[in-house]
C-alpha positions in Angstrom: -2.1 2.0 27.1 -1.1 -0.1 24.1 2.1 1.0 22.3 2.7 0.4 18.6 5.7 1.1 16.5 4.8 2.8 13.2 7.4 3.2 10.4 6.6 5.2 7.3 4.6 7.4 9.6 4.9 10.4 7.3 3.7 8.6 4.2 0.2 8.2 2.7 -1.0 5.1 4.5 1.0 5.9 7.6 -0.8 9.3 8.0 -4.1 7.5 7.9 -2.9 4.9 10.5 -2.2 7.9 12.8 -5.7 9.3 12.3 -7.2 5.9 13.0 -5.3 5.3 16.3 -5.7 8.9 17.6 -9.4 7.9 18.2 -8.3 4.9 20.3 -6.3 4.4 23.5 -3.1 3.7 21.6 0.3 5.2 21.8 2.2 5.4 18.5 6.0 5.6 18.3 6.5 7.3 15.0 9.5 6.5 12.7 10.4 7.5 9.2 13.5 8.1 7.0 15.6 11.3 7.4 14.6 12.2 3.8 10.8 12.0 4.6 11.2 13.8 7.9 12.9 16.7 6.2 10.6 16.8 3.2 7.4 16.9 5.2 8.9 18.8 8.2 7.6 16.1 10.5 7.5 16.6 14.2 8.0 14.0 17.0 9.2 11.5 14.4 12.4 9.5 14.9 14.8 8.8 12.0 14.9 5.2 11.0 18.6 5.4 10.1 19.6 6.6 13.6 18.0 3.8 15.5 20.1 0.7 16.6 17.3 -1.9 16.4 19.5 -4.5 18.1 19.5 -2.5 21.3 15.9 -1.3 21.1 14.4 -1.7 24.6 11.1 0.2 24.5 8.2 -2.2 25.2 5.9 -2.8 22.3 2.6 -4.5 21.7 2.8 -4.5 17.9 4.7 -3.2 14.9 3.3 -1.6 11.7 6.1 -1.4 9.1 5.0 0.8 6.2 8.3 2.5 5.5 9.6 1.7 2.0 10.7 3.2 -1.3 7.4 3.1 -3.2 8.5 4.6 -6.4 7.9 2.0 -9.1 10.4 3.7 -11.4 13.3 3.6 -9.0 16.4 1.9 -10.5 18.7 2.1 -7.5 18.7 -1.5 -6.3 21.0 -0.8 -3.3 18.5 1.7 -2.0 15.6 -0.6 -2.6 17.5 -3.5 -1.0 18.1 -1.4 2.2 14.7 0.2 2.6 12.4 -2.5 1.2 14.2 -5.7 2.1 16.7 -5.3 4.9 14.4 -2.9 6.8 11.5 -5.4 6.7 13.9 -8.2 7.9 14.9 -5.9 10.8 11.3 -5.4 11.8 10.7 -9.2 11.6 13.6 -9.7 13.9 12.2 -7.1 16.3 8.8 -8.7 16.2 10.3 -12.1 17.2 12.4 -10.6 19.9 9.5 -8.9 21.6 7.1 -11.6 20.6 4.6 -9.1 19.2 2.6 -9.1 15.9 4.1 -7.4 12.9 2.2 -6.1 9.9 4.5 -5.0 7.0 3.8 -3.5 3.6 4.3 -5.8 0.6 2.7 -5.0 -2.7 0.6 -6.5 -5.5 3.5 -5.3 -7.8 5.0 -8.8 -7.1 2.4 -10.3 -9.5 3.7 -8.3 -12.5 1.2 -8.3 -15.3 -1.0 -10.9 -13.6 -0.6 -13.6 -16.2 0.2 -16.0 -13.3 -2.8 -14.9 -11.4 -3.1 -13.1 -8.1 -3.1 -15.9 -5.5 -1.3 -15.2 -2.2 -1.1 -18.9 -1.2 2.7 -18.6 -1.7 3.2 -22.2 -2.5 6.6 -23.5 -3.6 5.3 -23.7 -7.2 4.2 -20.0 -7.2 5.6 -18.1 -10.1 6.0 -14.3 -9.9 7.4 -11.9 -12.6 7.5 -8.4 -11.2 7.6 -5.7 -13.9 10.0 -3.4 -12.0 12.7 -3.4 -9.3 10.2 -2.1 -6.8 8.1 -5.2 -7.2 11.2 -7.4 -7.2 12.3 -5.9 -3.8 8.9 -6.5 -2.3 9.0 -10.1 -3.5 12.4 -10.6 -2.1 11.3 -9.4 1.3 8.3 -11.7 1.2 10.4 -14.7 0.3 13.0 -14.2 3.1 10.3 -13.5 5.7 8.2 -16.5 4.7 11.3 -18.6 5.0 11.9 -17.3 8.5 8.3 -18.0 9.4 8.5 -21.6 8.2 11.8 -22.2 10.0 10.9 -20.4 13.3 10.7 -22.6 16.3 8.7 -20.0 18.3 5.2 -18.9 17.7 5.1 -15.8 15.4 2.5 -13.4 14.0 3.9 -11.8 11.0 1.7 -10.5 8.1 2.9 -9.2 4.7 0.1 -7.2 3.1 0.1 -7.2 -0.7 -1.7 -3.9 -1.2 -3.4 -3.3 -4.5 -4.1 0.2 -5.7 -4.7 2.2 -2.5 -6.2 5.6 -2.6 -7.7 8.1 -0.2 -6.8 11.2 2.0 -3.1 12.4 2.2 -2.3 10.6 -1.0 -0.5 13.5 -2.7 2.4 12.7 -0.5 3.1 10.0 -3.1 3.6 12.7 -5.7 3.8 11.1 -9.2 3.1 7.7 -7.7 -0.3 8.8 -6.4 -3.4 7.0 -7.8 -5.4 8.2 -10.7 -8.0 9.4 -8.2 -5.7 11.8 -6.5 -4.3 13.0 -9.9 -7.8 13.5 -11.2 -8.7 15.8 -8.3 -5.7 18.0 -9.0 -6.1 18.1 -12.8 -9.9 18.8 -12.6 -9.3 21.6 -10.2 -6.7 23.1 -12.4 -8.1 22.5 -15.9 -11.6 21.1 -15.6 -10.5 18.0 -17.4 -8.7 14.7 -16.7 -6.0 13.1 -18.9 -5.7 9.3 -19.1 -3.2 7.2 -21.0 -4.4 5.6 -24.2 -4.6 1.8 -24.2 -1.9 -0.1 -26.1 -3.5 -3.5 -25.5 -6.0 -4.9 -28.1 -8.2 -6.3 -25.4 -8.7 -2.9 -23.6 -10.2 0.2 -25.1 -9.0 3.6 -23.9 -10.2 4.2 -20.3 -11.1 0.5 -20.0 -7.9 -0.6 -18.3 -8.9 -2.3 -15.1 -7.4 -2.1 -11.6 -8.4 -3.2 -8.1 -8.7 0.1 -6.2 -8.9 -0.2 -2.5 -9.8 2.7 0.0 -7.1 3.5 2.5 -9.5 3.4 5.4 -10.3 -0.2 4.5 -6.6 -1.0 4.4 -6.1 0.5 7.9 -9.0 -1.6 9.2 -7.3 -4.8 7.9 -4.0 -3.8 9.6 -5.8 -3.3 12.9 -7.7 -6.5 12.6 -4.6 -8.6 12.0 -2.8 -7.0 14.9 -5.7 -7.8 17.3 -6.8 -11.2 16.1 -3.4 -12.6 14.9 -4.5 -15.3 12.4 -1.9 -17.6 10.7 1.3 -15.8 9.7 2.0 -15.2 6.0 1.3 -12.9 3.1 -2.2 -11.6 2.4 -3.7 -9.8 -0.5 -5.5 -6.6 0.4 -7.8 -5.3 -2.4 -11.5 -5.3 -3.0 -11.6 -8.4 -5.2 -13.2 -6.3 -7.9 -11.6 -4.5 -10.9 -12.8 -1.0 -11.8 -12.1 0.7 -15.1 -10.2 4.0 -15.0 -13.1 5.6 -16.9 -15.6 4.6 -14.2 -13.3 5.8 -11.4 -12.8 9.2 -13.0 -16.6 9.5 -13.6 -17.1 9.1 -9.8 -14.5 11.8 -9.2 -16.2 14.3 -11.6 -19.5 13.5 -9.8 -18.0 14.0 -6.3 -16.5 17.3 -7.4 -19.8 18.3 -9.0 -18.1 18.9 -12.4 -19.0 17.9 -15.9 -17.1 14.9 -17.2 -14.2 15.8 -19.6 -11.8 12.9 -20.1 -9.0 13.3 -22.6 -6.7 10.4 -23.8 -3.0 11.0 -24.2 0.0 8.9 -25.4 1.7 6.7 -22.8 5.4 7.2 -22.5 7.3 4.6 -24.4 9.3 3.4 -21.3 6.0 2.5 -19.5 4.3 0.6 -22.3 6.0 -2.8 -21.6 5.6 -2.4 -17.8 2.0 -1.4 -17.7 -0.7 -3.4 -15.9 -4.0 -3.6 -17.7 -5.8 -5.7 -15.2 -5.3 -6.3 -11.4 -7.8 -8.0 -9.2 -7.1 -9.2 -5.7 -7.9 -12.7 -4.7 -9.1 -12.2 -1.1 -10.0 -15.8 -0.3 -7.2 -16.2 2.2 -7.9 -12.9 4.0 -11.6 -13.6 4.2 -10.8 -17.0 5.7 -9.4 -15.3 8.8 -12.9 -14.2 9.7 -12.8 -10.5 8.7 -16.1 -9.2 7.6 -17.7 -6.0 6.2 -14.4 -4.1 5.7 -14.8 -2.9 2.1 -16.4 0.5 1.5 -18.5 0.8 -1.7 -16.4 2.7 -4.3 -18.8 5.6 -4.7 -18.9 6.3 -1.0 -15.1 5.9 -0.7 -14.5 8.4 -3.5 -17.0 10.8 -2.0 -15.1 10.6 1.3 -11.7 11.0 -0.5 -12.7 14.1 -2.4 -14.3 15.6 0.7 -11.0 15.0 2.5 -9.1 16.7 -0.3 -11.3 19.8 -0.1 -10.6 19.8 3.6 -6.9 20.0 2.9 -6.0 16.3 3.6 -4.0 16.0 0.4 
């Protein structure tokens, strides 16, 4: 039986990874932070902080490192440095020692407002301007790991995935960082309406802000694909390659919940206005070149599956 190490196992994407591999002949070693274990009352999960990774001797066939501080408003750089940078480097070191593939979570937040584009070619001339410390921490981890990959004298299979706006079952574990789809489900259940931020950009009308929303089941399929087919190491964008408006997404949610549309626009907090992304769109050229096919679920089907999962309690 194949054994994989999964960090961030109590989180949104981690919980979906567990569901995926439960259907396969795979043993998962589950790891998360002490804080997450306590918050979600997780069972059979080992605390990341208590493990001495230098002496780890349990055989592995692969590592999925999703553990991170995902709060884009976090201002504690020391905490971000430890969980988002140093932890990723630790997993890269473990991957090299066991000579097994590693998939770790990066983020499209490294691209900032997107004015430099969304290319994951990571050339020496690439310019990135993250809008927050979270994005900065993910970029720092990518830079250090890419440097290791380039300097490594042994074969390696390390993949940093720059996730765009992921949504799906179990997302409410992200609390205020959950996608607009998850938030819409809660608000519509409670009030029958959905509140969206007004636009403060002249090129985008209210509700017409555009994001690349990617279904979590598709993300998990990409993770599994990379672990099994081990293409060239590096960072890879993971999105749909299409930008959907908030208005369109919420209309799908109302339809899936069989409710009449009622969208209301509210003021955006002042502190967010200069850090707000009005357009994100993944460039999937590099990922597609690995040979992966038919992994993107149509948005209407993905939202229907998400809402059904929420009704079943997978929130």
